[in-house]
C-alpha positions in Angstrom: -7.1 7.2 -9.3 -5.8 8.9 -6.4 -6.5 6.6 -3.3 -6.0 7.3 0.6 -3.6 5.2 2.4 -4.6 3.7 5.3 -1.2 4.8 7.0 -1.9 8.4 6.3 -4.5 7.9 9.2 -3.0 4.9 10.9 -3.8 6.1 14.5 -7.3 5.3 13.6 -9.5 2.3 12.8 -10.9 1.1 9.2 -14.3 2.5 9.7 -13.0 5.8 10.3 -10.4 5.6 8.0 -13.5 4.9 5.2 -15.8 7.8 6.8 -12.8 10.2 6.6 -11.9 9.3 2.8 -15.4 9.7 2.1 -16.2 13.2 3.8 -12.8 14.3 2.1 -13.7 13.5 -1.6 -12.2 10.2 -2.0 -13.7 7.5 -4.1 -11.0 5.2 -3.5 -9.7 3.6 0.1 -6.5 1.3 0.7 -7.1 -0.5 4.5 -5.4 -2.4 6.8 -7.4 -5.4 7.9 -5.1 -7.4 10.3 -2.0 -6.9 12.2 1.2 -7.0 10.6 2.7 -9.9 12.2 0.4 -12.8 13.6 1.7 -12.3 17.1 0.7 -8.4 17.5 -2.3 -7.7 18.6 -4.9 -6.1 16.0 -8.2 -4.2 18.0 -10.3 -3.2 14.9 -12.4 -6.5 14.6 -11.4 -10.1 12.8 -12.8 -10.1 9.5 -13.1 -13.7 9.6 -16.4 -12.8 12.0 -19.3 -11.9 9.6 -20.1 -8.9 11.3 -17.1 -7.4 11.1 -17.3 -7.6 7.1 -20.6 -6.4 7.0 -19.7 -3.4 8.9 -17.0 -2.4 6.4 -19.2 -2.9 3.5 -21.9 -1.0 5.2 -19.3 1.5 5.9 -18.0 1.9 2.4 -21.2 2.0 0.5 -22.5 5.0 2.9 -19.6 6.8 2.1 -19.3 6.2 -1.9 -15.7 4.7 -1.8 -14.7 1.7 -3.2 -11.9 -0.7 -1.2 -8.6 -0.4 -3.6 -6.6 -2.8 -1.8 -6.0 -4.5 1.8 -3.0 -5.2 3.6 -2.5 -7.7 5.9 0.2 -10.3 7.8 3.5 -9.7 6.4 5.0 -12.9 4.7 7.1 -14.2 7.6 7.8 -17.6 7.7 5.2 -18.4 10.2 2.7 -17.1 7.9 0.8 -19.5 6.2 -2.2 -19.7 3.6 -4.6 -21.0 6.5 -3.7 -17.7 8.0 -4.5 -15.6 4.6 -7.4 -17.1 3.3 -9.6 -15.6 5.2 -7.9 -12.2 4.2 -8.5 -13.4 0.7 -12.3 -14.2 0.7 -13.2 -11.0 2.9 -11.1 -8.7 0.5 -12.8 -10.0 -2.4 -16.4 -10.0 -0.6 -15.7 -6.4 0.2 -15.0 -5.3 -3.5 -11.1 -5.2 -3.1 -8.6 -5.3 -6.2 -5.7 -6.0 -4.5 -3.8 -7.5 -1.7 -0.5 -6.0 -0.4 2.4 -8.5 0.5 5.3 -7.5 2.3 8.2 -10.0 2.1 10.3 -10.9 5.6 11.2 -14.2 4.6 14.1 -15.7 2.3 14.0 -15.5 -1.4 14.1 -18.9 -1.8 12.4 -21.8 -3.5 10.0 -22.1 -0.5 8.9 -18.6 -1.0 8.2 -19.0 -5.1 5.9 -22.0 -4.2 4.3 -20.4 -1.5 3.7 -16.9 -3.6 2.6 -19.5 -6.4 0.1 -20.9 -4.4 -1.3 -17.4 -2.9 -1.4 -16.1 -6.2 -3.7 -19.1 -7.1 -5.9 -18.1 -4.1 -6.2 -14.7 -5.0 -6.6 -15.4 -8.6 -9.5 -17.6 -7.7 -11.2 -14.7 -5.7 -10.6 -12.0 -8.7 -7.6 -10.3 -6.8 -4.1 -9.3 -7.5 -1.2 -9.6 -5.3 1.2 -6.1 -5.1 4.9 -7.0 -3.7 6.0 -4.0 -2.0 9.5 -2.9 -2.4 10.4 -1.9 1.4 14.0 -1.3 2.0 14.0 -3.0 5.0 12.2 -6.4 3.9 13.8 -9.4 2.2 12.6 -7.5 -0.8 14.5 -4.1 -0.2 15.0 -3.0 -3.5 13.1 -3.1 -6.9 15.2 -5.6 -8.6 15.0 -8.0 -5.9 11.1 -7.8 -5.9 10.9 -8.5 -9.7 13.3 -11.4 -10.1 10.8 -12.8 -7.1 8.0 -12.0 -9.1 9.7 -13.3 -12.4 10.2 -16.5 -10.7 7.0 -17.5 -9.7 5.6 -16.5 -13.0 2.1 -15.6 -12.3 0.2 -12.4 -14.1 -1.6 -12.1 -10.7 1.5 -10.7 -9.2 2.6 -6.8 -9.4 4.1 -4.5 -7.7 3.5 -1.6 -5.3 6.1 1.2 -5.9 7.1 3.2 -2.7 9.6 6.3 -3.6 10.7 6.4 0.0 11.6 2.7 0.2 13.0 2.9 -3.6 15.3 5.6 -2.2 16.1 4.2 0.3 16.9 0.7 -1.1 18.9 2.4 -4.0 16.9 1.3 -6.5 17.0 3.6 -10.0 14.3 5.4 -11.5 15.6 3.7 -14.8 14.6 0.5 -13.6 10.9 2.1 -12.9 10.8 3.1 -16.3 11.0 -0.1 -17.7 8.3 -1.5 -16.0 4.9 -2.5 -18.3 1.4 -1.3 -16.9 1.0 -5.0 -16.0 3.7 -5.2 -13.3 2.5 -2.3 -11.4 -0.6 -2.1 -9.3 -0.1 0.8 -7.3 2.4 3.4 -6.8 2.3 5.3 -3.5 2.8 9.3 -3.0 4.9 11.0 -0.3 8.0 12.9 0.3 11.0 12.7 2.6 14.8 13.7 3.2 17.2 12.5 0.5 19.3 10.7 2.8 17.8 8.6 5.9 18.0 10.1 9.1 20.8 8.9 11.8 18.7 8.8 14.7 15.7 6.7 14.1 15.2 2.9 12.3 13.7 2.7 9.2 10.4 1.5 9.7 9.8 4.3 12.2 10.6 6.7 9.6 8.6 5.0 7.1 5.5 5.0 9.4 5.8 8.3 10.9 8.4 10.8 9.1 7.2 11.0 5.3 6.1 14.0 4.4 3.9 16.0 1.8 4.9 15.8 -2.0 7.0 18.8 -2.5 8.1 19.2 1.4 11.1 16.9 1.1 14.0 16.1 -1.7 12.8 12.8 -3.0 12.5 12.9 -7.0 9.2 12.7 -7.1 8.5 14.3 -10.4 11.1 11.9 -12.1 9.1 9.2 -10.4 5.6 10.1 -11.7 7.2 10.5 -14.9 8.7 7.0 -14.7 5.5 5.0 -13.8 3.2 4.0 -16.4 0.6 6.6 -16.9 -2.5 4.6 -16.0 -0.9 3.5 -12.5 -3.5 4.2 -9.3 -2.0 6.6 -7.3 -2.1 5.9 -3.5 -1.6 8.9 -0.9 0.5 7.9 1.7 1.3 10.9 4.2 1.0 10.3 8.1 1.7 13.7 8.5 2.5 14.0 12.8 1.9 17.7 12.8 -1.2 17.3 12.0 -2.0 14.4 14.0 -4.3 17.2 16.2 -6.6 17.3 13.5 -9.6 15.2 12.9 -9.7 12.1 10.4 -11.8 14.0 7.8 -9.7 17.0 8.6 -6.3 15.5 7.8 -7.5 13.2 5.0 -9.2 16.5 3.5 -5.6 18.2 4.0 -3.9 15.2 2.1 -5.6 15.1 -0.6 -5.6 19.2 -0.9 -1.8 18.8 -1.0 -1.1 16.1 -3.3 -3.5 17.1 -5.8 -2.1 20.1 -6.1 1.4 19.0 -6.2 0.2 16.5 -9.0 -1.8 19.2 -11.2 1.6 21.3 -10.7 3.7 18.2 -11.8 1.9 17.9 -14.7 0.4 14.5 -14.0 -2.5 13.5 -15.2 -5.0 13.2 -12.5 -7.4 10.7 -13.4 
């Protein structure tokens, strides 16, 4: 499955992303439905409010687009299950399969217990949780993320693999090749320079400086060969040089360029 990631159109809201995804031929979309942190503003409506969920549901149905995954509050020390439960309920109601978790707290016994309870809530709603390896998070490497998953030991938990963050975290593709289909929820696709730019922070690079596949230096073909064949591919290319285009036009460009790269790489697009 090929999914449009929300970060590709991060300057517009969820309803516009859904519309753009459907108009450009995507049949699957990932959305951010809350801010990254509790203290940060969110201007696109609370998913705790029924009317917001209903509007999202109508938009998904009208566009013919399924909701693949939902990004919500990062797991900071102040993030509690009470903050996450409305997102779990809304995600299940909207037909999502996966919740994305980025960890920004100590990888200790308290986190293992918390993530275990979060996994139970997700499982009860028919959802999985994908822990993302983010190079500037607590799970900065694939090894750290896997260690956390194995401590929690829940079949609900899996991974979101991002080639940019794997590169910046110095994770080896050999580690990816050893993963089972059950361990990988989603693999993202983007490109970037081989080395991190010296003049920007890691978060800025990740959110604004990704390139279309084949236009950078990441070992993407090796990455695609290493992931399980059945893995969902999420396209995450917030190309700033095309920010002047409409959201549907940008989504179309992302889809065309990424699919062309996948086909040229011999990847079996499903």
